C-alpha positions as CSV (number, residue, x, y, z in Angstrom):
1,X,-23.1,53.9,145.9
2,X,-19.5,53.8,145.6
3,X,-16.7,55.8,147.0
4,X,-16.6,57.6,143.6
5,X,-20.4,58.8,143.8
6,X,-19.8,59.7,147.8
7,X,-16.5,61.9,146.7
8,X,-18.1,63.8,144.3
9,X,-18.1,67.3,144.8
10,X,-15.6,67.3,147.5
11,X,-12.6,69.5,146.8
12,X,-9.5,69.7,148.0
13,X,-8.4,73.4,149.7
14,X,-5.2,74.9,150.8
15,X,-6.8,76.6,153.5
16,X,-8.6,75.5,156.7
17,X,-10.4,77.1,158.7
18,X,-9.1,76.6,162.5
19,X,-11.7,75.4,165.0
20,X,-10.7,75.7,168.7
21,X,-12.0,75.8,171.9
22,X,-10.6,79.2,173.6
23,X,-9.5,78.9,177.3
24,X,-10.6,81.3,179.2
25,X,-7.8,81.9,181.9
26,X,-9.3,83.5,185.4
27,X,-6.2,83.1,186.9
28,X,-5.0,86.8,186.4
29,X,-6.4,87.5,190.1
30,X,-3.8,86.1,192.3
31,X,-4.3,83.9,195.8
32,X,-4.0,86.6,198.1
33,X,-6.5,89.0,196.0
34,X,-8.7,86.2,196.0
35,X,-8.7,85.8,199.7
36,X,-8.9,88.9,200.7
37,X,-12.5,89.5,198.7
38,X,-13.4,87.2,201.4
39,X,-11.7,88.2,204.5
40,X,-14.5,88.3,206.9
41,X,-15.7,84.7,205.9
42,X,-12.4,83.3,207.3
43,X,-11.0,81.7,210.0
44,X,-7.6,83.8,209.4
45,X,-6.2,86.7,207.9
46,X,-5.5,86.0,204.2
47,X,-2.0,86.5,204.7
48,X,-2.3,83.4,207.0
49,X,-4.5,81.6,204.6
50,X,-2.3,81.6,201.6
51,X,0.5,80.7,203.5
52,X,-1.8,77.8,204.9
53,X,-3.1,77.4,201.5
54,X,0.6,76.9,200.1
55,X,2.1,74.4,202.0
56,X,-1.3,72.5,202.0
57,X,-1.2,72.4,197.9
58,X,2.6,70.8,198.8
59,X,2.2,68.6,201.3
60,X,-1.6,67.5,201.5
61,X,-1.7,67.4,205.5
62,X,-2.9,69.6,207.7
63,X,0.1,69.6,210.6
64,X,2.5,71.0,208.3
65,X,0.6,74.4,207.4
66,X,-0.5,74.2,210.5
67,X,2.9,74.5,211.5
68,X,4.5,76.8,208.8
69,X,1.5,79.5,209.3
70,X,2.0,79.4,213.1
71,X,-1.6,78.7,213.7
72,X,-3.6,75.5,215.2
73,X,-4.9,72.6,213.1
74,X,-8.1,73.9,214.0
75,X,-7.8,77.0,212.4
76,X,-6.6,75.3,209.4
77,X,-9.1,72.9,209.0
78,X,-12.3,75.1,209.4
79,X,-9.9,77.2,206.1
80,X,-9.8,74.0,203.9
81,X,-13.6,73.1,204.8
82,X,-14.3,77.0,203.6
83,X,-12.3,76.9,200.6
84,X,-14.4,73.6,199.7
85,X,-11.9,70.8,201.0
86,X,-14.0,67.6,202.1
87,X,-13.8,64.9,205.0
88,X,-12.2,67.4,207.4
89,X,-14.9,66.5,210.1
90,X,-13.4,64.5,213.4
91,X,-16.2,62.6,214.0
92,X,-17.4,59.5,212.7
93,X,-20.8,59.4,210.4
94,X,-22.8,58.2,213.0
95,X,-21.7,60.8,215.6
96,X,-22.1,64.1,212.7
97,X,-25.3,63.0,212.5
98,X,-25.9,63.0,216.4
99,X,-24.2,66.5,216.2
100,X,-27.0,67.2,213.4
101,X,-29.8,66.3,215.9
102,X,-28.2,68.8,218.3
103,X,-28.4,71.4,215.9
104,X,-31.8,70.5,215.1
105,X,-32.5,70.9,218.8
106,X,-33.6,67.2,218.7
107,X,-30.4,66.0,221.4
108,X,-29.1,68.1,224.4
109,X,-25.2,68.9,224.2
110,X,-24.5,67.3,227.4
111,X,-26.0,64.2,226.2
112,X,-23.8,64.2,223.2
113,X,-20.5,64.6,225.2
114,X,-21.2,62.2,227.8
115,X,-21.0,59.7,224.9
116,X,-17.0,59.5,225.1
117,X,-16.5,59.7,221.5
118,X,-16.7,63.4,221.1
119,X,-14.7,65.5,223.0
120,X,-15.2,69.3,223.4
121,X,-12.9,70.2,221.0
122,X,-14.0,67.8,218.3
123,X,-17.4,69.0,219.0
124,X,-16.6,72.5,218.4
125,X,-14.3,71.8,215.5
126,X,-17.2,69.5,214.0
127,X,-20.2,72.3,214.8
128,X,-18.1,74.8,213.0
129,X,-17.9,72.7,210.1
130,X,-21.7,71.7,209.6
131,X,-22.8,75.5,210.8
132,X,-20.3,77.1,207.9
133,X,-20.7,76.1,204.0
134,X,-17.9,76.4,201.6
135,X,-17.0,79.5,200.0
136,X,-18.4,78.9,196.0
137,X,-15.8,81.7,194.8
138,X,-12.5,80.1,197.0
139,X,-14.0,76.8,195.8
140,X,-14.3,77.5,192.2
141,X,-10.8,79.2,192.1
142,X,-8.7,76.6,194.5
143,X,-9.8,73.8,192.3
144,X,-6.6,73.1,190.7
145,X,-4.9,74.5,193.4
146,X,-5.7,71.9,195.9
147,X,-6.0,68.3,194.0
148,X,-9.0,67.0,195.1
149,X,-7.5,63.1,194.2
150,X,-6.5,63.6,198.2
151,X,-9.1,65.0,200.0
152,X,-10.0,61.6,201.9
153,X,-11.5,61.3,205.3
154,X,-8.5,59.1,206.1
155,X,-6.0,61.2,205.2
156,X,-7.7,64.2,207.0
157,X,-8.1,62.0,210.0
158,X,-4.5,61.0,210.4
159,X,-3.4,64.5,209.3
160,X,-5.9,66.2,212.4
161,X,-4.6,64.4,214.7
162,X,-4.4,66.3,218.2
163,X,-7.2,68.6,217.6
């Protein structure tokens, strides 16, 4: 079969059907309104959360966001966790496993804190992070706002020192 036979019956038209994917724009609701919807689940007011997220989106570090919103680094870390940012725990993987044992009733709290690698504040923050899941609606809404390329354990650890 030659090209002539393959092309037989084909027509050239001046009109072409537009075939596109129509985007769904769900950005009509602004950040403040999205945060207000989940106000009871946030560790701070929606207005403070908005300020934290705006600075964090630019700086990608906890301390500047905390300073700009005049809240503690712990509050910023909790908020970021609820918004779906990963790698925020001040504990190592091993320490997180020990904390999970405590949460499951396998280990005592005093035995964990006697370990010297976990301090009281780190223990409290890590407990919050393990017992409070990200809010799926906020995570989805902020996916493009908070650049996931920067969500690494090392950046969060270095940016969260002094917790």
